[in-house]
VEXGUZA-808780 format. One line per field, with one value per residue (C-alpha): residue number from 1; residue in three letters; x, y, z. Coordinates in Angstrom, 3 decimals. Each point is the difference from the previous one (the first is absolute). Layout:
i <- (NUM,...)
aa <- (ALA,...)
u <- (X,...)
v <- (Y,...)
w <- (Z,...)
END
This chain:
i <- (1,2,3,4,5,6,7,8,9,10,11,12,13,14,15,16,17,18,19,20,21,22,23,24,25,26,27,28,29,30,31,32,33,34,35,36,37,38,39,40,41,42,43,44,45,46,47,48,49,50,51,52,53,54,55,56,57,58,59,60,61,62,63,64,65,66,67,68,69,70,71,72,73,74,75,76,77,78,79,80,81,82,83,84,85,86,87,88,89,90,91,92,93,94,95,96,97,98,99,100,101,102,103,104,105,106,107,108,109,110,111,112,113,114,115,116,117,118,119,120,121,122,123,124,125,126,127,128,129,130,131,132,133,134,135,136,137,138,139,140,141,142,143,144,145,146,147,148,149,150,151,152,153,154,155,156,157,158,159,160,161,162,163,164,165,166,167,168,169,170,171,172,173,174,175,176,177,178,179,180,181,182,183,184,185,186,187,188,189,190,191,192,193,194,195,196,197,198,199,200,201,202,203,204,205,206,207,208,209,210,211,212,213,214,215,216,217,218,219,220,221,222,223,224,225,226,227,228,229,230,231,232,233,234,235,236,237,238,239,240,241,242,243,244,245,246,247,248,249,250,251,252,253,254,255,256,257,258,259,260,261,262,263,264,265,266,267,268,269,270,271,272,273,274,275,276,277,278,279,280,281,282,283,284,285,286,287,288,289,290,291,292,293,294,295,296,297,298,299,300,301,302,303,304,305,306,307,308,309,310,311,312,313,314,315,316,317,318,319,320,321,322,323,324,325,326,327,328,329,330,331,332,333,334,335,336,337,338,339,340,341,342,343,344,345,346,347,348,349,350,351,352,353,354,355,356,357,358,359,360,361,362,363,364,365,366,367,368,369,370,371,372,373,374,375,376,377,378,379,380,381,382,383,384,385,386,387,388,389,390,391,392,393,394,395,396,397,398,399,400,401,402,403,404,405,406,407,408,409,410,411,412,413,414,415,416,417,418,419,420,421,422,423,424,425,426,427,428)
aa <- (MET,ARG,ILE,PRO,SER,GLN,LEU,ASN,ARG,ASP,SER,LEU,TYR,ARG,PRO,LYS,ASN,GLN,ARG,PRO,ARG,SER,ASN,ASP,ASP,TYR,ARG,ARG,ILE,ILE,ARG,LEU,CYS,LEU,GLY,LEU,VAL,LEU,VAL,LEU,LEU,VAL,MET,LYS,GLN,ALA,ALA,ARG,PRO,SER,VAL,TYR,GLN,THR,PHE,PHE,ASP,PRO,SER,ALA,THR,SER,SER,PRO,GLU,SER,ASN,LEU,THR,ASN,SER,ARG,GLN,ASN,PRO,THR,ASN,PRO,ASN,SER,PRO,GLN,THR,GLN,ASN,GLN,LEU,PRO,GLU,SER,SER,THR,ALA,SER,TYR,GLU,PHE,SER,ALA,VAL,ASP,ARG,LYS,ILE,SER,ASP,ARG,LEU,ALA,GLY,SER,LEU,PRO,GLN,SER,ASP,GLN,GLN,LEU,TRP,LEU,LYS,SER,LEU,LEU,GLU,TRP,LYS,ALA,GLY,SER,ASN,ASN,ALA,VAL,VAL,PRO,SER,SER,VAL,GLU,SER,LEU,HIS,GLN,GLU,LEU,THR,GLU,ILE,THR,PRO,ASN,ASP,ILE,ASN,GLY,LEU,GLY,PRO,ASN,ASP,SER,SER,PHE,TRP,LYS,LEU,ALA,VAL,ASP,THR,LEU,PRO,PRO,TRP,ALA,LEU,ALA,SER,SER,ASP,GLU,GLU,LYS,ALA,ILE,ASN,ILE,LYS,ARG,LEU,ALA,PHE,LEU,ALA,ALA,LEU,ASP,ARG,GLN,ALA,THR,MET,ARG,VAL,VAL,ASP,GLY,SER,VAL,TRP,ARG,SER,GLY,ASP,PHE,ASP,SER,LEU,TYR,SER,PHE,LEU,HIS,GLN,SER,PRO,PHE,GLY,PRO,ARG,SER,ASN,LEU,PRO,MET,ILE,GLY,VAL,LEU,PRO,LEU,LEU,GLN,GLN,PRO,ASP,VAL,TYR,ARG,ASN,GLN,TRP,ILE,GLN,VAL,GLY,GLY,GLU,VAL,ALA,ARG,VAL,ASP,TYR,ILE,LYS,THR,PRO,GLU,ASN,PRO,TYR,ASN,ILE,ALA,GLU,TYR,TRP,GLN,LEU,TRP,LEU,ARG,PRO,LEU,ASP,GLY,VAL,ASN,ARG,PRO,ILE,ILE,ALA,ILE,VAL,PRO,ALA,ILE,PRO,THR,GLN,LEU,ALA,ASN,PHE,TYR,ARG,ASP,GLY,ALA,ASN,ASP,LEU,GLY,PRO,GLU,LEU,ILE,ILE,ALA,GLY,ARG,TYR,LEU,LYS,ARG,LEU,SER,TYR,GLN,SER,GLY,VAL,GLY,ALA,ASP,LEU,ALA,PRO,VAL,VAL,VAL,GLY,GLU,ILE,ARG,SER,ALA,PRO,ARG,ASP,VAL,THR,SER,GLU,VAL,ALA,THR,PRO,ALA,GLU,LYS,GLU,SER,SER,PRO,ILE,SER,LEU,PRO,LEU,ILE,ILE,LEU,ILE,ALA,VAL,SER,ILE,GLY,ILE,ALA,GLY,SER,VAL,THR,ILE,MET,TRP,ASN,THR,ALA,GLN,ALA,ALA,LYS,ARG,SER,ARG,LYS,LEU,ARG,GLN,SER,HIS,GLN,GLN,LYS,GLU,MET,ALA,HIS,LEU,GLU,LYS,MET,ASP,LEU,SER,GLN,THR,ASP,GLN,PRO,ALA)
u <- (128.390,0.535,-0.848,2.539,-1.167,1.469,0.652,2.293,0.226,-2.287,-2.705,-3.541,-1.264,-0.545,2.288,-1.830,2.360,0.056,1.615,-0.897,2.760,1.878,-1.323,-3.319,1.465,1.486,-3.209,-1.861,2.412,-0.463,-3.858,0.306,2.367,-2.479,-2.891,2.045,0.540,-3.774,-0.637,2.514,-1.630,-3.532,1.109,1.464,-3.104,-2.182,1.550,-1.429,-3.233,-1.519,-0.207,-3.098,-1.659,-2.281,-1.237,0.290,-1.019,3.711,-1.821,0.444,3.915,-0.053,3.066,-0.737,-0.645,2.741,2.668,-1.397,1.713,-2.840,-0.355,-3.104,-3.135,-2.459,-3.505,-1.621,1.249,-2.043,0.707,-1.296,-3.170,-1.807,0.265,0.444,-3.144,-0.967,2.659,-1.004,1.840,1.399,-1.235,-3.022,-0.544,-1.801,-2.865,-2.795,-1.654,-2.978,0.075,-1.571,2.654,2.748,-1.238,-0.368,3.495,1.581,-1.773,0.975,3.628,0.239,-1.340,2.829,3.487,2.983,1.073,-3.476,-0.029,3.008,-1.212,-3.356,2.234,2.028,-3.121,-2.058,3.113,0.694,-3.716,-0.097,3.223,-2.040,1.800,-1.346,2.012,-2.124,-1.037,-2.557,1.825,-1.120,-1.456,-2.978,-2.166,0.600,-0.920,-3.183,-0.400,0.520,-2.218,-3.037,0.626,-0.686,-3.543,-1.764,0.648,3.584,0.097,-2.845,-0.908,0.980,-1.907,-1.845,2.534,3.275,0.857,-0.540,2.052,2.854,0.002,0.144,2.597,2.552,-0.931,1.521,2.637,-0.267,2.368,-1.005,-2.401,-2.375,-3.236,-3.071,-2.650,-0.927,0.502,3.436,1.202,-1.564,2.180,3.275,-0.621,-0.280,3.198,1.586,-1.094,1.222,3.358,0.230,-1.017,3.128,2.110,-1.184,0.741,3.282,0.948,-1.002,3.062,2.304,2.195,0.530,3.286,2.049,2.122,-1.224,-2.587,-1.560,-3.120,1.112,0.616,-3.712,-0.350,3.436,-0.353,-3.750,1.644,2.444,-2.585,-2.073,2.813,-0.249,-3.775,-0.068,-1.671,2.181,-1.275,-0.954,2.401,1.045,3.999,0.418,3.120,1.721,-1.181,-3.931,0.659,2.041,-2.493,-3.456,0.543,-3.842,-0.960,2.087,-0.081,-1.053,-0.498,1.718,2.299,3.120,3.429,3.403,3.580,3.618,1.272,2.456,-0.323,-1.011,-0.993,-0.910,-2.507,-0.670,-3.463,-0.935,-2.866,-3.333,-3.544,0.673,2.946,2.563,3.282,2.042,-0.594,2.223,0.490,0.844,1.159,-0.981,1.301,-2.933,0.204,-1.347,3.352,-1.197,2.773,-2.406,-0.262,-2.989,0.132,-1.521,-0.527,-0.442,-0.342,2.261,2.818,1.824,3.321,1.690,-1.120,1.002,3.421,-0.011,-0.595,2.534,2.598,-0.806,0.516,-0.138,-0.969,-3.746,-1.805,-2.469,-3.199,-3.268,-3.544,-1.930,-3.646,-1.422,-1.944,1.310,0.676,1.452,2.593,3.223,2.484,3.549,3.429,1.360,3.251,-1.995,-1.870,-3.288,-1.986,-2.943,-0.368,-3.387,-0.300,-1.751,-0.684,-0.717,2.101,2.180,-2.121,2.903,3.660,3.043,0.265,2.465,2.363,2.247,-1.789,-0.592,2.603,0.391,-0.041,3.130,-2.371,-0.713,3.804,0.866,-2.581,1.232,-1.615,2.375,0.702,-0.686,3.454,1.016,-2.820,0.747,3.802,-1.369,-2.119,2.872,2.281,-2.651,-0.487,3.904,0.369,-2.915,1.394,3.431,-1.300,-2.112,2.779,2.261,-2.483,-0.428,3.665,0.258,-2.898,1.829,3.007,-1.539,-1.876,3.420,1.689,-2.932,0.037,4.129,-0.633,-2.768,2.194,3.256,-2.235,-1.393,3.573,1.595,-3.056,0.673,3.609,-0.894,-2.252,2.464,2.887,-2.501,-0.611,3.662,0.933,-2.621,1.266,-0.613)
v <- (179.937,-3.807,-1.582,-2.814,-3.301,-1.230,-3.481,0.272,4.068,-0.386,2.365,-0.743,1.280,-2.562,0.906,0.835,-2.658,-2.761,-3.466,-3.173,-1.435,-2.981,-2.310,0.088,-1.254,-2.947,-0.407,-0.387,-2.394,-2.146,0.008,-1.077,-2.653,-1.296,0.256,-1.728,-3.002,0.043,-0.573,-2.945,-1.810,0.802,-1.755,-2.645,-0.846,0.319,-3.208,-2.169,-1.273,0.278,3.734,-0.494,-2.764,2.285,1.497,-2.600,-3.945,-1.725,-2.795,1.971,-0.407,-3.768,-1.859,-1.354,-3.761,-0.849,0.939,-2.400,-3.256,-2.448,-3.773,-0.244,-1.441,2.527,-1.206,2.921,3.165,2.930,2.008,-2.790,1.138,-2.854,1.437,3.920,2.265,-3.257,-0.407,1.054,0.857,-2.618,1.085,-1.483,3.065,2.251,-2.445,-0.180,-3.267,-0.805,-1.442,-2.856,-0.808,1.005,-2.864,-2.571,0.847,-0.568,-3.219,-1.295,0.977,-1.279,-3.219,-0.485,-1.608,2.658,-2.080,0.847,3.261,0.626,-1.280,1.841,3.260,-0.384,-1.041,2.944,2.288,-1.342,0.572,3.534,0.792,-1.067,-3.251,-2.818,-2.235,0.213,-3.752,-0.967,-2.125,-3.405,1.055,1.504,-2.954,0.542,3.877,-1.586,-2.039,2.822,2.327,-2.786,0.039,3.775,1.122,2.963,-1.069,0.338,3.349,2.663,1.585,-2.863,0.462,-2.962,0.615,0.518,-3.989,-0.489,3.326,-1.313,-3.504,1.757,2.481,-3.158,-2.205,2.103,2.619,1.757,2.861,2.969,2.209,2.832,-1.646,0.738,-1.050,0.127,-3.742,0.283,2.801,-1.740,-3.002,2.068,1.587,-3.466,-0.881,3.198,-0.625,-3.716,1.267,2.633,-2.631,-2.245,3.196,0.672,-4.042,0.735,2.974,-1.602,-2.576,2.900,0.202,3.798,1.132,-3.385,-1.492,-1.698,-2.879,-2.392,1.925,2.921,-1.335,-0.356,3.877,0.698,-1.996,1.254,3.395,-0.560,-1.443,2.947,2.546,0.534,0.695,2.467,3.340,2.773,3.126,1.656,-2.175,1.631,0.452,-1.154,0.255,-2.974,1.432,-0.434,-3.488,-1.034,1.684,-0.453,-3.436,-0.893,3.353,-0.921,-3.684,-1.442,3.642,1.221,2.650,1.716,0.177,1.203,0.023,-0.716,-3.319,-1.264,-3.711,-2.387,-3.722,-2.482,-2.740,-3.378,-1.444,-3.434,-1.436,1.915,-0.102,3.691,-1.301,2.570,-1.126,2.853,3.596,2.891,1.634,3.378,2.013,3.507,3.060,2.313,3.387,1.736,-0.439,-2.396,-2.887,-2.845,-2.230,-1.028,-3.606,0.054,-3.111,0.316,-2.773,1.871,2.785,2.444,-1.324,2.739,-1.582,-3.340,1.188,1.675,-3.466,-1.841,2.680,-0.289,4.078,1.655,3.151,0.951,-0.851,2.024,1.457,-2.361,0.264,-3.139,-0.346,-3.139,-1.545,0.226,-3.619,0.088,1.438,-2.498,-0.613,0.169,0.204,3.866,1.355,0.644,-3.176,-1.395,2.602,0.221,1.269,0.268,-2.277,1.230,-2.300,1.319,1.625,2.559,3.169,2.432,-0.986,2.186,-0.410,-2.944,1.546,-3.022,-1.864,3.458,1.043,3.681,1.998,2.357,3.029,-1.701,-0.759,3.733,1.309,-1.910,1.259,2.068,-1.345,2.371,0.215,1.502,2.278,1.275,0.182,2.442,2.052,0.565,1.051,2.428,1.228,0.800,1.512,2.312,1.009,0.583,2.185,1.953,0.520,0.956,2.776,1.003,0.595,2.027,2.028,0.891,0.741,2.351,1.901,-0.007,1.566,2.647,0.768,0.764,1.902,2.240,0.354,0.951,2.592,1.479,0.028,1.935,2.261,0.776,0.427,2.687,1.583,0.130,1.610,2.445,1.320,-0.087,2.415,2.509,3.012,0.322)
w <- (100.001,0.467,3.133,0.413,1.148,3.599,-1.415,-2.735,-0.839,-3.220,-0.694,1.573,-3.835,-2.485,-2.867,-3.154,-2.301,2.254,-1.292,1.383,1.983,-1.401,2.884,-1.625,-2.974,2.104,1.489,-3.298,-1.228,3.181,-0.611,-3.553,0.662,3.021,-2.703,-2.422,2.313,1.104,-3.710,-0.529,3.146,-1.411,-3.278,1.588,1.959,-2.913,-1.293,2.588,-0.705,3.431,-0.345,-2.502,1.765,1.659,-3.407,-2.651,-0.355,0.648,-2.409,-2.855,0.095,0.333,-1.211,-3.159,-0.143,-2.113,2.346,2.577,1.009,0.668,-0.693,1.648,-1.791,-0.642,-0.566,-2.049,-1.613,1.462,-3.350,-2.095,-2.266,2.067,3.488,-1.051,1.272,2.084,2.376,3.516,2.848,1.934,3.409,0.862,2.544,-2.628,-0.305,2.479,0.997,1.966,3.496,-1.386,-2.610,2.545,2.254,-2.996,-1.035,3.343,0.751,-3.429,0.378,3.332,-0.744,-2.714,0.963,-0.540,-3.446,-1.497,1.328,-1.754,-3.172,0.208,0.853,-3.228,-2.266,1.165,-0.582,-3.498,-0.705,1.169,-1.947,-3.098,-0.900,-1.762,1.784,3.544,1.011,2.420,2.752,0.643,3.628,-1.804,1.101,3.495,-0.224,-1.575,3.076,2.542,-1.886,0.228,3.414,0.789,0.829,0.671,3.736,-0.226,-1.705,0.313,-3.147,-2.370,-3.192,-2.137,-2.791,1.908,0.366,-3.728,-0.750,2.021,-1.624,-3.688,1.323,1.198,-2.959,-2.768,-0.128,-3.458,-0.425,1.548,-2.134,0.471,1.345,-2.512,2.510,3.436,0.544,-1.423,2.298,3.072,-1.064,-0.260,2.988,1.942,-1.742,1.368,3.203,-0.049,-0.904,2.859,2.250,-1.243,0.248,3.712,0.886,-1.611,2.053,3.307,-0.603,-0.206,3.289,0.491,1.867,-0.519,-2.779,-2.906,0.933,-2.497,0.796,-1.726,-3.495,-0.928,0.085,-1.300,-3.198,-0.423,0.098,-2.267,-2.441,0.439,-0.382,-3.549,0.140,2.822,-0.212,-1.873,1.545,3.250,2.328,3.238,0.709,3.318,2.198,2.010,3.461,-0.651,-1.641,3.391,2.470,-1.686,-1.684,0.243,-1.546,-3.428,0.027,-3.382,-1.270,-3.344,0.891,-1.351,1.494,-1.032,0.767,-1.147,-0.490,2.585,-0.671,-2.629,0.836,-2.629,1.227,-1.440,1.046,0.310,-2.067,0.815,-1.391,-1.594,-1.984,1.428,-0.428,0.900,1.649,1.028,3.333,0.236,3.090,-0.138,1.827,0.421,-1.710,3.102,1.714,2.489,0.906,-0.351,-3.231,-2.300,-1.331,-3.401,-1.723,-3.791,-2.620,-2.271,-0.200,-2.322,-1.521,1.801,3.447,-1.192,-0.636,3.253,1.643,-1.925,0.743,3.581,0.174,3.557,-0.925,-0.288,-3.167,-1.973,1.472,-0.767,0.547,0.980,-0.472,1.806,3.033,3.666,1.282,3.331,2.473,-0.779,2.882,-0.899,1.510,0.093,1.703,2.809,0.345,-0.949,-1.924,-2.352,-3.610,-1.880,-3.037,-3.203,-2.917,-3.257,-2.947,-0.955,-1.282,-0.255,-0.771,-1.374,-3.672,-1.088,-2.781,0.165,-2.936,-2.025,-2.480,-0.097,-3.210,-0.815,0.913,3.569,0.354,-0.578,2.426,2.982,3.470,2.002,3.504,3.058,1.045,-3.379,0.528,3.077,-1.033,-2.956,2.177,2.465,-2.624,-1.428,3.366,0.754,-3.529,0.693,3.345,-1.417,-2.711,2.417,2.440,-3.062,-1.037,3.558,0.203,-3.220,1.152,3.313,-1.987,-2.207,2.686,1.944,-3.167,-0.180,3.748,-0.044,-3.304,1.419,3.103,-2.099,-1.832,3.441,1.246,-2.912,-0.215,4.077,-0.666,-2.785,2.484,2.370,-2.401,-1.185,3.411,1.042,-3.026,0.855,1.810,3.559)
END
C-alpha cells in the first residue's frame, strides 16, 4: 500500500531507481561556469606584480639597464670590479656613530656655507660609492681650523686622538675599501658621520607640504645621485596614506612604492654640483586603490615609458615599483583644490618587459598570447555546447522512458482485455 503525499500526490516512499532530476544538471553546469570565471579572474590577477610583493623581492625583476633612457653622468658603475663586493648601502642609518662623532660632525657641517656643504656631500657620496674621482673641496682648511677650536670643554668625552683622526678623515678621500686596521675603521666611521651630518643639513632645508622650493633641491639631487647605489633588499612597501599622515617617520628613509603610471614629466635641471642634467617625474596611481597620487622622481625610465610620454596617452600606463628615499609632501593643484602628494626619489626596480626593441622568432610569432575576451568566448561556447548536449541527452532519455511506459501500459491493457474476454466466455 502506498501512502500518497498531500503536496503532489507522489509516494512518500523513496523509489528504488530514482534518477536525478534535470535541474541538478543545470545547477552543476552553472557551478562549473562560475568556477571557470573565477579561475579566469585569478589568472588575470596573477599577471599583476603586486600580487607577489609580499612574498618575493621586487628588485629581482628590475628592468634591464639597456632599456633605460638617461643622459645623466654616472660617476661610477656599481657592477665594476673595483666596487663589486665593496659597495656599501647608501643609507648611513645602518652605521652606529658615537655621541662625540655626531656632535663634531654636526659642528663641522654647520660651520660650512651651503655651497661647500653641497660639494662635501657630493665628494663623500662618490667616496662611499668607490669612485676614484672623489676630490676634497677647498674648504678643508676651514674644517681644520674648526677642529683646532674644539676642546674637551665643548664636547664631553673628547678623546686625545679624535681631532687627529678627524683631520685625517677630511684630508683625503681614498676609494671605499674594507678597513684593515682599527685606525682606518675609525677614520671611515668619522667620514660616514660627516656624510650623515651633511645629509641632515640638506634635509633641514626641505620645506614640507609646499611646492618646489630652492631648499628642496640639495636633497633632491643628492637622492638622485644615490639612487643607483641604494639597498637592494629588505625595503618595506609603503602605501600613500602612511607617507601623507606620518611624514616625519619615513622622511629620508629607503622605501618602496608601487602604482600605475598616470603621467610622465621630463624635467631639465639647471647647473648643479651633482652634474645632473635631467630627471623624470612620474605620477603614479597607487595599487591599493587609494585615489591619491604618488610622485616618483627617477634618473632614467624604460623605453616604453618614454614612448608613453611622447604619445601623450590618457590611459594608465604600466605598473612600476620604485625604490628610493622619501623626500617630502608636495603641494599641487588637483580637481578639488590644493592637495598633497608624497615624493619618493630613487630608481625603477620593477617594470614591464619592453618588447619593442626585441625581434620575435618564428616560434614566438606562432605562439602569440590569447587575449582574455577570447578565452571567455571559448569558455562560454564550450559551456553552451555542453549544456545543449546534456539537454539533448536528457530529452532522449525522457523519450525512451516514455516509450517504455507506454509499451508497458499497452501490454497491461492487452493482458486485462484478455482476462475480461476469458471471464465472459465462461458459462455462468
